[in-house]
C-alpha positions in Angstrom: -9.6 0.8 -2.2 -8.1 1.8 1.0 -4.3 2.4 1.5 -2.7 3.0 4.8 0.9 4.2 4.8 3.3 4.2 7.7 7.1 4.1 8.3 8.6 0.9 9.7 12.4 0.6 10.3 13.3 2.9 7.4 10.8 1.3 5.0 7.5 2.7 3.8 4.8 0.1 4.5 1.7 0.3 2.4 -1.3 -1.8 3.6 -3.7 -2.0 0.7 -7.3 -3.2 1.0 -9.8 -4.0 -1.8 -9.2 -4.3 -5.5 -6.6 -2.8 -7.9 -8.1 -2.7 -11.4 -8.6 -0.5 -14.4 -10.1 2.9 -13.4 -9.9 4.8 -10.2 -8.3 2.2 -8.0 -5.3 1.6 -10.3 -4.9 5.4 -10.7 -5.1 5.9 -6.9 -2.5 3.1 -6.4 -0.2 4.7 -9.0 -0.6 8.2 -7.4 0.3 6.7 -4.0 3.4 5.0 -5.4 4.4 8.3 -7.2 4.1 10.3 -3.9 6.2 7.7 -2.1 8.8 7.8 -4.9 9.1 11.5 -4.8 8.5 12.3 -1.1 9.9 9.3 0.9 13.1 7.3 1.0 13.9 3.7 1.5 12.3 0.6 0.2 8.6 0.2 -0.1 6.8 -2.9 1.3 3.3 -3.5 -0.1 1.2 -5.7 2.1 -1.2 -7.7 -0.2 -3.0 -9.5 2.6 -6.2 -7.6 2.0 -6.0 -7.2 -1.8 -9.0 -9.2 -3.2 -8.1 -8.7 -6.8 -5.6 -7.1 -9.1 -5.9 -7.0 -12.9 -3.4 -6.4 -15.7 -3.6 -2.6 -15.2 -2.7 -2.9 -11.5 0.1 -5.3 -12.4 1.3 -2.9 -15.1 1.5 -0.1 -12.6 3.5 -2.2 -10.2 6.0 -3.2 -13.0 6.3 0.4 -14.2 7.1 1.6 -10.6 9.4 -1.3 -10.0 11.7 0.2 -12.6 11.4 3.7 -11.3 12.2 2.5 -7.7 15.2 0.6 -9.0 16.4 3.7 -10.8 16.4 5.4 -7.4 18.3 2.5 -5.8 15.1 1.4 -3.9 13.1 -1.7 -4.0 9.4 -2.5 -4.3 8.7 -5.5 -2.1 5.5 -7.6 -2.0 4.1 -9.3 1.1 1.6 -12.1 1.3 -0.1 -12.1 -2.1 -3.1 -14.4 -2.3 -2.5 -17.8 -4.0 -4.3 -16.5 -7.1 -2.1 -13.3 -7.3 1.1 -15.4 -6.5 0.2 -17.8 -9.4 -0.3 -14.8 -11.7 3.1 -13.4 -10.7 4.7 -16.8 -11.3 3.1 -17.4 -14.7 4.2 -14.0 -15.8 7.6 -14.6 -14.2 7.3 -11.4 -12.2 8.1 -13.3 -9.1 11.7 -13.2 -10.4 11.6 -9.4 -10.4 9.7 -8.6 -7.2 11.0 -9.7 -3.8 8.0 -11.6 -2.3 7.7 -12.5 1.4 5.0 -14.2 3.5 4.9 -11.5 6.2 5.9 -7.8 6.8 8.2 -8.9 9.6 10.1 -11.2 7.2 10.3 -8.5 4.5 11.7 -5.9 6.9 14.1 -8.3 8.6 15.5 -9.5 5.2 16.1 -5.9 4.1 17.6 -4.3 7.1 
């Protein structure tokens, strides 16, 4: 798993590549979100364009951090999840909790 972090118009943009599943990748993803929660400010935009697979552990980490970001008056925004991941979010009704956009530009423009 590769994670690139950069600032974009007051948002933290995470571009994630690879898989997020039980084990090191989910732990690394959680550690990255924890650092952003404690060290950065503003909303977090997670670009899913290059995420090949996410399992229930990865989804669980996102849901856990969703609440923590909300407690800090911040949002965890998802961008361009694959059709498979989008269906998973819809089936579990998590698409009702996470703001989901088709592009980073749309996510940033909608949240300025």
